[in-house]
N, C-alpha and C positions, 0 to 999 in steps of 0.2 A: 709772268709767263705770257706768251703771245696769245691774244684772244683768237687769232685765226686758226690755231691748232685745235684739233679735237681733244676733248678732255683726256681720253685714254693715252694720248701721245705726249701730254705736257710733262708727265713725270719723267719719261725718257729724255725729253729735251732738257729738262732741268738737271739731269745727272751730269751733263757736260758743262754746267755753269759753275764757275768757281766761287759763287756766293751762296753756297748752301747754308741753310739756317743752322746755327750752332746749338747744341744742347744747353739747357739752362744750368746744368751742374757738371763739374769735371769728375764724374764717376768713371771708374773702369769696371768692366764686367766682373773681374775677380774681386774687387773691393766690395761689391754689393752681393757677392755670392751667386753670380750668374755667369757661367762659363760661356765661351764663344759659341758652342753648340746651342745653348739656350737662347742666346741673342738671335742667332739665325732662325731658330724655330719661331720665335715671336715675330720676327720680321716677315716670315713666310705666312703666318696667320694674318698679319696686317695686309700683305699683298692679296691674299685670297679674298679677304673682306672687301677690299677696294675693287677688285675685278668683279665681284658679285654685284656691287653697287652699279658699276658701269653696265654690266650685262642686263640688270633689271631694267635700266632705262632703254636699252636697245630692244628688249622684249616688249616693253610697253609701246614703243614707237611702232612695232610690227603688229600690235594687237595680241601678242602672245603672253604678255605679263600684265599684272593688274594692281600692283601696289609697289611704289618705289621709294618709300621713306628709307633713307640709307644711313650708313655708319661713317661716311667719309669725314675724316677729321677727328673721329673718336677712336680710331683703331688702337690707341694706347691701352684700351681696356683689356687687350690680350695679356698684358703683363699682370693685370689684376687677376685674371682667370688662373694664371700659372701659380700665383701666390697662395691659392686656396686648394683644398682637396676636391677632387671631382665629385665626391659625395655630398659636399656642402650645398644645401638648397640655394638656388639663385633665382631671384625674381628680377628679370632684366628689363632695362630700358630698351626701347625699340632701336636704338643705335648701337647695340652691343653684339653685332654679328661676329666681330673679332674675338669676343669673349667666348662665344659658343664654339667657334672654330678651334680656338686654342684648347679649350677644355676637352674637345673631342679627341685630341692627341693623347690624352691620358687614359682613354677608355678604348679597348680593342674593338675592332669591327665597325667603326664609325665612318659615315660617308657624308660629311657636312656640306660639301659643295652640291652634291646631288640633292640632299634633303632641302637645302635652302632654295635651290632652283625650283624644285617641285612646289614649294610654298609660293614662290613668286608667280608660278604658272597656274596656281589654284588647282593643282592636280589632285584627284581622289587618292593618289598614292603618296601624297605628302604625309610623312610618318607621324607628324604631331597633330595637325588639325584635320587631316583627311580632305583638304581642299576647301575648308570653310573660311580661312583667312590666312593672310601672310603674317605669321607669328614666329617669334624666336622661342623655341621650346624643344625639349627632348626628354622623354622619360628616362632613358638610360644615362643621361647626363645630369639628372637632377635639376632640370630647368623647366618649371611649369610655364605654360605659355601666358604671355601678357599681350594684350592688344594695344591699340593706340590710346590707352587711358592716360589721364592726367593725374598721376600720383595715386590712383585708387588702389594700386597694389602695395603701397607702403603699410597701411594698417594690417593687412594680413601677414606681411613680413614680420611685423612686431609680434603678432600672434604666434607665428611659427617659431620665432626665437624663444618666446615664453614657454612654448610647448616642450622644448628640450629639457628645461629644468623640471617641468611638471611630470614628464615621463620618468625622470629620475626619482621623484617623490613616489611615483606609483609603482616603482620596482622594475622599470625597464620596459622595452618595447618601443613601438612607434615607427614612423616611416624612415627616420634618419638616425645615424649613430648618435649616442648621447653627447659626444664631445664635438658635434658639428657646430659650424658657424653659419648663420643665415646671411646671405648677401642680397641687397636690393639696390637697384640703380635708377636714376632719374635725372632730369635736366634741371638747369638753373632756373628756367621759367616755371617748371612744375613745382619747384621749391616753394613758390609763393602761394600755391593753391592751399585752400583751407584743409584739404585732406592730408597733404604733406605735413602741414604744421601740426595737425592733430596727431599724426603718427609720430612725429619727432617728440611732441610733448608727452605722448603716452610712453614711449621708450625711455625718455629721460625721467619721467615720473616714477616708473617702475624701478629703474636703476638707482635712483636717488634713495629709495627705500631698501636697497640691497637685494632686490629680486634679480635672479640671473637673467641677463639679456644679451646673449652672444650674437650680436647683430652688427654688420658693417653696412652703413648706408652711404652709397657712392653717388655723390653729386657731380655729374659730368657737365662742367661749366664752360660752354662755348660762347657765352656773353650775349646770346640773343635767343629770344623765343618767338619763332616765326619771323615777325618783322620788328618786334619790340626789344630794344637793348636792355640788358640787365645792368643796373647801376654799378660801376666799378667798385669793388670792395664790399658789396652788399652781402654776399653769401658768407664771406669770412667774418665780417663784423657781426652777422646774425648768429654764427655758430661757434666762434672761438671760445666764448664763455658760457655756452649753453649748459645749464645744470644737467648732470648725469652723463654727459658725453665726453669722449676724447676726440679732439679735433686734430686731424692730420691733413696736410695738403701736399700735392705732388704736381709736377709738370707732366700732363698727359701726352705731350709731344715727345717726351724723353723717356724711352723704354726703361732705361736703367734707374732713373729717379722714380718712375711709377712702380717698378718692381720693388725697389727698396722700401718705399712707403707702404705699399700694399702688404708686404711681408710683416711689417710692424703692426699694421691694422689687424691682420689675421692673428698675430701673436697675442695682442691685447684682448681681442674678442674671445679667442679660444682658451687662453689661460686664465684671464681675469673675469670672463663671462660678463663683460660690460660692453655697451654700445659704442661704436666708433663712427664718426662722420668723416668720410674720406672725400676731400674736396679735390677733384681732378680737373685741372685747367686744360682746356683743349680748344679746338677750332671747328666750326661747321663749314664744310665745303659742299658745293653743288646745290645750295638752297635747302629749304625745309623739307620738301617732299614733292614728288610728282612734277607737275609743271610750274612749281613755284619759281619765279624769276627774281633773284635777288637784286637785279638791276633796278627793279621798281622801287626799292626802298633803301638800298645801300649804295653809297657812292663808289665809283669805279676804284678809287684808291683803297678803300676798305676791302673790296673783294680781292684785289691784287695782293694786298698785304696778308690776307688770310691764306691765299694760295701759296704765298711764299713761305708760310709757316706749316706747310703740309707735313704731318708727322712721319709720312713715309720718307720724305727727304731727310728729316732729322735722323731717322733710323739708318738710312743708307749712309749718312755721314758718320754715325757711330761705327758702323761696320768697317768703313774705310779707315777711319782714324785709328781704330784698334787693330788694324791689320787682319781682319776676319774675312772680308770679301773685297775684291776690287770693284771698280766702277763697272767693268765689263761683266763681272759675275753677277752683280746686282741687276744689271739690265737683262742678263740672260734669264735669271730666275723670274723677273717680272714678266717677260714674254712667255716663258714656259707655263706659268700659272695662268696667265691670260688665255693661252691656247687651250689649256685643259678646261677652264670654265666655259669657254665658247663651245667646245665639243660636247660637254655635258648638257649645256643649254639646248643644243640642237636635238639631243636625245629626249630630254624631258618634255619638250613642248608637245610631243606626240602621245604622252601618257594620258590615260582617261581622265575626264572631268566629271564632276557631279552633274547629274542630268535630271533625276527624279526627286519629287518632293520627299519620298521616303528616305532617299540617300542623305539629303540635307539634314533632315530632322532626326536621323537615326541616333545621334549622340546627345540630344537634349535631355533625355532620361538616362541617368547613369546605369552602368551594369550592376547586377546584384552581386552579393558576396555572402558568405556564411555568417549567420548571426552569432553574437557573442554573449548572449544573456545566460545568466545562471537560473536554476530553478528556484522558485519561491518557497521558503519553508516557514514563513511567519504566519500570523493570524491577521484577519481582516476585521477592522472595527465595524460592527454592524449598526452603530448608532446613526440614525438619520442626521445629516449635516448639510450645511449650505455649500455652495460651489467652492469657495476659497479653502475650506477645511478638506474637502475631498481632493482637490488638486494638491494640497500639501501632503496628504497621505500617499497619493500616487507618486509624487516626486520622491518621497523617502523610499518607497518601494522600488522605484526605477533605479535610484542611485545604488541601492543594495544589489539589485539584479545585474546591473551593468557596471562593472568596476572601471570601465574606461569612459564613463559618463561624467561630464564636468558642467557645472552651472556657472554663469557669469552675468553680472548686471549691476546697476547702481543700487546700493542699499539693500541688496538681497540677503546679505550675510548677517551681520550683527543686528541690524534693524528688522530683518525678515521681510523686506519689501514694504512699499508704501501702504499696501493693503493687508500686510501680514501673511501673504500667501506662502512665503518661504520661511516662516518662523521656525527656529530651532534646527534647521537643516545644516547650517554651518557648524553648530556645536556638535552635531552628530557625525558629519563627514569631513570636517576640517576646512580651514580657509583656502587650502590649495585646490579643493574640489568645489567649493561654493565661494566664488571669487567676487569680492566687492571691487568693482571697477571705478575708474574715474568717471566724471560726468561728461561723457562724449559718446554719442550713439555711433558715430563712425568708427571709433576705436573699439567699442563693444562688438560690433558686427565684424570688424576686421580681425579682432582677437579670435572670434569664433571661427572665421574662415581659416585662419592660420592653424588653430588647434585641430580643426577637422582635417586639413591636409596632412597633418602629422599622424593621423590615425585615431584621434579621440573623437567622441561624439558630444559636442557641446549643446547645452540648452541655454539659450540666451534670453534675457528679459529686457524688453524695452518698456519703460515705466508707463508711457502713454502713447497712443497711436499718433497724436500730433507731433511727438518728438521723433518719430521715425523719418519724417519727410526730408529732413536735412541730411539724412544718411542713407536714403533709399538706394542710391547708386551702388552701395556695397552689396545689395541683393541683386539689383538689375545688372550692373556692369561686371560684377565679380563672382558672387556665389553661384548665380544661376547660369552663368556662361562657361564656367570652367570645364565641365564635362563636354559641352558643345565644341569648344575650341581645342580641346585635347583629344577629341575622338574617343571620349570615355576613359582615357588613361589616367586623368587626374580628377578627383572629386573633392568636395568639401561638404559632406552631409551634416546637417544640423537641424535643430528645432528652435524656432524663435517664438517666444511667448510675448504677446503684445496686449497690454490692457487698453481697452478702447471702448468706442461707441458711447451712446448718451444715456439719458434717463437717470442721472445721478442726483436728482432733486435740486438742480441748480448749482451744485458744487463746481467751482473751478472755471466755468465758462468754456469757451471754445478749446483752449489748450488741454483741457482735461475731459472734454466731451467732443470727440472727433468722430464723424461718421463718413470719412472719405477713404474708401478702400479700393477705388479703381486703380490706384497706383500699384497695388499688389496683384490684382487679378490679371493684368495684361503682361506679366513676366513669364515667358515660356519656361516650362518645367517646374515653376514654383507651385507648391501645393498650399492652399489656404483653407483652414477649417474654423468653424465658429460654433461653440456649444450653446445650447439653450437651457441646460440644466447641469447640476453637479455630476450626475452619473454620466452624461454625455461628455462632459469635460474630461473625465477619467478615461473613457473609451477612446476619445480622439487623441489625448495626450499619449496614451500607451501605444496606440497605433502609429502616431507620429514618430516616437522613438524607435519603434520597430522598422518603420520605413527608412529612417536615417541610418540605422545600424545595418540592416540587411540589403536595402535597395539604394542606399547612399543618396537619399533625396533631401532636398531643402524644404522644410515644412514650416509654415507660419500658423500658429494657433492664436486666433483673435479672441480674447477673453472678454466678455461683456462685464465691465466694472460693476454695473448696477445689479448684476446677479451674484457677485462675489459673496455678499453677506445676507442676501435676501432669504428670508425663511418662509415667507407667506406667499400664497398664490391668489386667493380670492378675497380674503378678509384678514385683518390683523389677528395674529395668533393662531391661524389655522395650520401653520408649519408644513403646508403642502408644497412649499418651494424647496424643502429639504429632501435629500435622497440618501439611500443606503449605498455605501461604497460597493460597486459591482465586482470588485476583486481584480486580481492581477492578470487574469486571462481575458478580461473584457476589452475588446477592441472593435472600433467602428471603421470598417474598410472604406477606402476612397470611393465616393459615389453612393455609398449605402444610405438610403433614406430612412427616416423615422416616420411613423404614422400613428395617429390617434383617431379612432372611430372609423366607421365604414359607410357613413352617410353619403347619399348620392346627389343631394340638392346642391351642395356647395363644397368645393375643396379649397382650403386656404393653405397656401404654400409660403413658408417663411423660414426664419432662422434667428438665433440669438434672442435679443429682446423682443423682436417681432413675434416670435413663437409664443413667448410668455404673454404678451398682450393679446394674441389671438386666442389663447386658452381662456383668458378672462372674457373676451368678446364672445366666445363660443357659448358661455352660459346664457347670455342675453339672446343670442340668435336661436339657440335651442328652445328658449322660452317662447319664441315666435313660431315654433313648429318647424324649424329648418333642420333637416338632417345633414350633419356636418362630417367632414373629414379633414383632419389637420396633417399636413406633410411638413416634416422638418428636414431641411436640406443638409445640414451638418457641414458638408464640404462646399466651399464657395468657388472652387476651381475644379477642373476635371469632372464636371457635373455629368451624370449619366442621364442625358435628356431622353433617351428611349425609355429608361426605367421610370422617369417622372411622368412621361406621357402615359405609360401603362397604369400608373397609380391614379391618374385623374381622368382617364378616358371615359369612364362610365358616370362621371359627374356632370350635372347640367351646366354648372358654372364653375369658373376657377378664378380665385382672387390671389394675386401675389402681394404680400405685405413685405415691404423692403424698407428697413430703417435707415438706409443710406440714401444719398442724394439722387434725385430723379435723373439727372444727366450723368451718364457713365455708370449707371447702377447695375446691380445684378439682375434686377427685374427686366431690364431691356433684353438681356441674354435669354432669360427664362421665357418671356413672351415670344421672342423670335424662335426659340427652340420648339415650343409647342405648335406655333403656326406652321413651321416647316414640316412638322410631323402630323399635320392634318387636323389639328384642333382649331375650330372656327374662331376667328377673331371676335365674333359677337359673344362668344362664351367667356371671353377673357377680360380681366381688368387688373389694374395694379394700383396700389396705394404706397406712396414713397414719402420720404422726407423732402422738404423743399430744397432748392438749390441755394442754400444759405449756410453760413457758419452758425454755430449754436451759441445762444446768448447766455447771460448770467441770471441767476435768481429765478423768479417765477416764470420768466419767459423761456426758460431752458428747454421746455418740451413743446412749445407751440409750433415749431417748424417740423416736428417729428410725428410719425403715426401715433395714434392714440386708440384706446379701446373704443371710445365713442366714434372716432373716425372709421375704424374697421367695421363697426356695426352699420353705420350709415352707408358706407360704400357697398357692403355686402347686400343690404336690402335693395339698394338701387340696382345693383347688378342682377338681382333676382326679380326685379320689377315689382317689388313690394314697397309699401309705405307703412310706416308705423302708425298704429292706431292712436 
């Protein structure tokens, strides 16, 4: 096409060219079960998507649009949309506007042009995100919003597909009909991301063992990822013989071929409940996004060749070849849709934008919903027990009270967890509710997100805190953002139990003694709790499940491994580290502080192992005549700083004992919060772990706070020296 022509006029110019690209297959509409009306409908969805891409760039040039990653060249996915039911959940690639537009035709009352333009313009009236991002999504169309993630939505698509079979085992219910198929789409470059490979492996792993996995994973292969080409044949060679998968390929430039293959993919996934990899060949037009100039990294011949393969031209050729529309009628529809998009754009740019902090943050915390727990009729074991035993008892009670509660993690079933915390639960509730997963934290968290979006409440276990870090984006980029980007319309409530922190007497080294929690504390909307005793573990766990069930929150329970089986507090055999199960109604609300003592000389504020060490140090300090007060934080996010200030206001000195690293630690926030509320800095001090990884053997605790270190720092803060 002539480079001098504006992009929007090139299609019309090409219509009068006798060298239109031919479809790759000689299908007729009737032969593939798609009548002429259906072909026209798909073409109009393609045209609408294209004009929206063009309009997005015009709006950006005028300062009225803010995100222009487009779908040009991928519009064949309209045929995929038509091959599935409008109720099938679809986790879409950001180039799938034509899919959304086509699906909207099957649901009355939809306004996809206006909705997408509102998203481009970041309007507060955008029906999916409320102006927070340009996303493809719609509650009424079963399309949860995905942002510019690199395959991070694939693990939750696997979880959503697994949930369909799980709901059948539970007797029905859930967000989607039981015979649904889950669709997720992504690009050929994203295929190489470890998250994508983990999701593919998890889906195939489950299907290989006969687990229902009604999932269609659509790889939209345009041959390039931003500027890096995908090696020819790489995707097909990687997937044709992938265990557990059915591999299908289609020409995404040819609507009839795409429709034919997509129908087969839907049939296999829906009838056989097995995963399908649908490899759609397409082309990328207009560059990657925004101001990306393909001329910087692609030769002119390649750009011209891609433009000559425009799927809209292929579709126009099909319409003409089969006598459905003439060239003039194609041109007329192109202009009509373009005019409509332009008119709608001029209207939406005047719609209100988000302006205040409260508006932007309104959907970080999901909306509440009615609780679904049953009353507890059983007895509570009154025998004092260590933390691991009490957590086990609480989990059994919760699984009984919440029939939609599901547990998942590595080794939690038959083995009962690395530390025996989940022993006998799988035998009691079955392998469908206490799920032994494969060894992949991304897949575990993604499974939970998908289960939660389907209406279940998952409790996930991560074996060690250090193992979370390679999967943390599933919390940051997926779980915690879903309510925000959907304006509270979609949620994925869950509880994540993570064994962590130090003081395991040298066992395991850094990877089993990790005290890095900053990565969790800075995720908006995520709640993090850490118990210091077995009774508190029960109270926090039961509140976490209530928060997930009723308030749709994502809650992390950081469990100190060193406290799991510890029975003693001050000396061997005293059993003062054991607690009595506080019962089914004991819950510790977010921000609720614990306190021991009323002394005014010194307040020690801590959590987890730090509180345990502080209780030991308190004996020595009280022997020095110091009147103490111990404050247990319990919640490490959403801290009630005003309440903390009230608890320590009448104390002469305040010491923060923080077992995590000095930089980025919780103690930084606590000191700042007290100073901001008028507590003099001279009254404050903190004792933290060093900015170090944790070593093996006898050196495992030398970088961490100790009883002796707490005593020494407390005396120094009080201006006393030991006799």
